[in-house]
C-alpha positions in Angstrom: -31.1 108.1 -84.7 -27.7 109.5 -85.2 -25.5 108.0 -87.4 -22.0 106.5 -85.9 -19.2 109.1 -85.9 -16.5 106.8 -87.1 -14.0 108.2 -84.8 -11.7 105.5 -83.5 -11.6 104.1 -86.9 -7.9 104.2 -88.9 -8.8 105.9 -92.1 -7.3 104.7 -95.3 -4.7 106.5 -96.4 -5.4 108.2 -100.4 -3.0 108.8 -103.1 0.6 109.5 -102.2 0.4 108.8 -98.7 -0.8 105.0 -99.8 2.0 103.1 -99.3 2.2 100.3 -101.9 4.2 97.2 -101.6 7.4 96.9 -103.6 5.9 94.1 -105.9 2.7 95.9 -106.4 4.7 99.0 -107.7 6.5 97.0 -109.9 3.5 95.6 -111.1 2.0 98.7 -112.0 4.9 99.9 -114.3 4.3 96.3 -116.1 0.7 97.5 -116.4 1.1 100.8 -117.6 3.7 99.6 -120.4 1.1 97.0 -121.4 -1.7 99.5 -121.4 0.2 102.2 -123.6 1.0 99.4 -126.1 -2.3 98.2 -126.3 -3.8 101.2 -126.7 -1.4 102.0 -129.7 -2.0 98.6 -131.1 -6.0 99.1 -131.0 -5.5 102.4 -133.0 -4.0 100.3 -135.8 -6.6 97.4 -135.5 -9.2 99.8 -135.2 -7.8 101.7 -138.6 -8.2 98.0 -140.5 -12.2 97.3 -139.6 -13.1 100.3 -137.1 -16.7 98.9 -138.0 -16.2 95.8 -136.4 -14.9 97.2 -133.1 -16.8 96.9 -129.7 -16.7 98.3 -126.3 -15.1 95.1 -125.0 -12.2 94.5 -128.0 -9.9 96.9 -126.4 -10.2 95.2 -123.0 -10.1 92.1 -124.7 -7.0 92.9 -126.6 -5.3 94.6 -123.6 -5.6 91.1 -121.5 -4.1 89.1 -124.2 -1.7 91.3 -124.7 -0.5 91.2 -120.8 -0.8 87.5 -120.9 1.8 87.6 -123.6 4.1 90.4 -121.7 3.9 88.3 -118.5 5.6 85.6 -120.4 9.0 87.7 -120.8 11.8 85.2 -119.4 14.4 87.9 -119.6 13.3 91.0 -117.6 12.4 91.4 -113.9 8.8 92.4 -112.8 8.4 95.9 -113.4 10.2 95.9 -116.7 8.4 93.1 -118.6 8.3 93.4 -122.4 6.4 91.7 -125.3 8.5 89.1 -127.3 11.0 87.7 -124.8 8.6 85.1 -124.0 5.3 83.1 -125.5 3.3 85.5 -127.7 0.6 82.8 -128.4 -1.5 84.5 -126.3 -2.3 86.8 -128.9 -3.1 84.3 -131.4 -6.9 83.8 -132.0 -8.1 87.2 -131.0 -10.8 88.5 -132.7 -12.8 91.9 -132.8 -15.9 90.4 -131.6 -16.6 87.2 -129.4 -19.6 86.4 -131.6 -18.3 86.2 -134.9 -15.4 84.4 -135.8 -13.4 83.5 -139.2 -15.2 79.9 -138.8 -18.5 81.6 -139.8 -17.1 82.1 -143.2 -14.3 79.1 -143.9 -13.7 76.1 -142.3 -10.1 76.3 -142.4 -7.8 79.3 -141.3 -4.9 80.6 -143.9 -1.7 78.9 -143.3 1.6 81.0 -142.7 5.0 80.4 -143.6 7.7 82.3 -142.5 10.6 82.5 -145.0 13.9 84.0 -142.9 16.1 84.1 -146.1 13.8 86.5 -147.5 12.2 88.0 -144.6 8.8 87.3 -145.7 5.6 86.2 -144.7 3.7 83.7 -147.0 0.1 83.0 -146.1 -2.2 80.6 -148.2 -5.9 80.2 -148.2 -7.6 77.0 -149.2 -10.9 78.3 -150.9 -12.2 74.8 -150.9 -13.1 75.2 -147.0 -15.4 78.0 -147.8 -18.8 77.9 -146.3 -22.0 77.5 -148.9 -23.1 81.2 -149.4 -26.7 80.7 -148.7 -25.6 79.2 -145.0 -24.2 82.6 -144.4 -26.7 84.8 -145.7 -29.2 84.1 -148.4 -28.9 87.1 -150.1 -25.2 86.9 -149.8 -23.4 88.5 -153.0 -19.8 87.9 -152.3 -17.0 88.2 -149.8 -14.6 90.8 -149.6 -11.4 88.9 -148.0 -8.1 91.0 -146.9 -4.9 89.9 -145.0 -2.6 91.9 -143.0 0.7 91.8 -141.2 0.8 94.2 -138.2 4.9 94.7 -137.4 5.5 95.3 -133.7 9.2 96.2 -133.5 11.0 95.2 -130.3 12.7 98.2 -129.9 12.6 100.8 -126.9 9.4 102.6 -128.7 7.9 99.1 -129.7 7.2 100.5 -133.3 4.2 99.7 -135.2 3.4 99.2 -138.9 1.4 97.2 -141.1 1.0 95.4 -144.7 -2.0 94.8 -146.0 -3.1 92.7 -149.2 -5.5 93.8 -152.0 -9.3 92.9 -151.4 -9.9 89.3 -152.5 -13.3 89.1 -153.9 -15.2 85.5 -153.9 -18.5 84.7 -155.3 -20.8 81.5 -155.0 -19.5 80.6 -158.6 -16.1 81.3 -158.6 -13.9 78.4 -159.0 -12.2 77.3 -155.6 -8.5 77.5 -156.0 -6.1 78.1 -153.1 -4.8 81.5 -153.2 -1.8 83.2 -151.1 -0.1 86.4 -150.6 3.3 87.2 -149.8 4.5 90.1 -147.7 8.4 91.0 -147.7 9.3 93.0 -144.4 11.6 95.4 -143.9 13.6 95.9 -141.0 12.4 93.1 -139.1 15.2 91.7 -137.3 13.1 91.7 -133.9 9.5 91.7 -134.0 6.2 90.1 -133.2 4.1 89.9 -136.4 0.3 89.7 -136.1 -1.4 87.6 -138.8 -4.9 89.2 -139.1 -7.6 88.3 -141.6 -10.7 90.5 -142.3 -14.1 89.8 -144.1 -16.6 92.0 -145.2 -19.9 90.6 -146.8 -21.9 92.2 -149.8 -25.6 91.5 -149.8 -28.0 91.7 -153.2 -30.9 94.1 -152.5 -34.5 92.9 -151.2 -35.4 93.8 -154.8 -32.7 92.3 -156.6 -31.4 95.4 -158.8 -28.0 96.1 -156.9 -25.4 94.8 -154.1 -24.2 96.6 -151.3 -22.1 96.4 -148.3 -23.6 95.1 -145.2 -22.5 97.0 -141.7 -24.2 93.9 -140.1 -22.2 92.9 -137.3 -22.9 89.1 -138.0 -21.5 89.7 -141.6 -17.8 90.7 -140.7 -14.9 89.7 -138.7 -11.5 90.4 -137.8 -9.2 87.5 -136.4 -5.4 87.2 -135.4 -5.1 83.6 -137.0 -1.1 83.7 -136.5 1.7 84.9 -134.3 5.0 85.3 -135.4 8.1 86.2 -133.2 11.1 87.0 -134.8 14.7 87.4 -133.1 17.6 88.0 -134.8 15.8 87.7 -138.1 14.9 84.0 -137.2 11.7 82.4 -136.4 11.3 82.1 -132.8 9.2 79.8 -130.8 8.9 79.5 -126.7 7.1 76.4 -125.5 3.9 77.3 -123.8 3.8 78.6 -120.0 1.0 79.0 -117.5 1.4 83.1 -117.1 0.2 83.2 -113.9 3.3 81.8 -112.6 5.3 84.5 -114.1 5.7 87.6 -111.8 1.4 104.0 -136.2 2.0 104.8 -139.7 -0.5 103.8 -141.7 0.6 102.4 -144.9 -1.6 104.0 -148.4 -3.5 101.8 -150.5 -1.6 101.8 -153.6 1.1 99.7 -151.3 -1.4 96.7 -151.0 0.2 93.6 -151.7 -1.4 91.4 -154.9 -2.4 87.8 -154.5 -0.9 84.9 -156.2 
């Protein structure tokens, strides 16, 4: 039996001959901007905790970032930019959907932005740490780090980040609150992602040594807060329904100590 020749059917135009609507072209410009920024931001996040990155991590980051970009209340479709509307969609993003900060701590760190000193202060309530044996029977210690990833609201969306020193937590430690302060440079207009990472050390089965686990269930990286700075001041936009709206890496010796 002969297959239909298909003659008489209008073939779909391809490539440059395909006429996109004006709004589709403009949306394409916004998607390209978002993809480029997401790719660069992902490289920074990967340098912080690459072992926790999964195949879906970049796609989810790209989608969260696009939600924030589409909240732009200043620019028209085709020239949307991050930081001109609510950036709350980025809050709560984590490397893995299966493991969160709450697997290890009851409360997230609290953040305060000091506009006068241009400082980000993160406070952690260690009384909210979960029991070690509920995390893993052979858990020896938890390594915790806090980062501020800064996205400048300039033409290039320049990226940089600040890191705390590693805070080591053991079951027998006195559970006092700890804090870390980051002094930001040239941060008049920026989006600051406040990120926390957790890595776990286990006692070897024979009890003779400790080693850092590479199990995906014993690590996490999560953006626990997002700060939008415009003109040197913390700026908050009311939450909006985005559907209705059309890197240098700092060296280890620059890590910030805990209070």
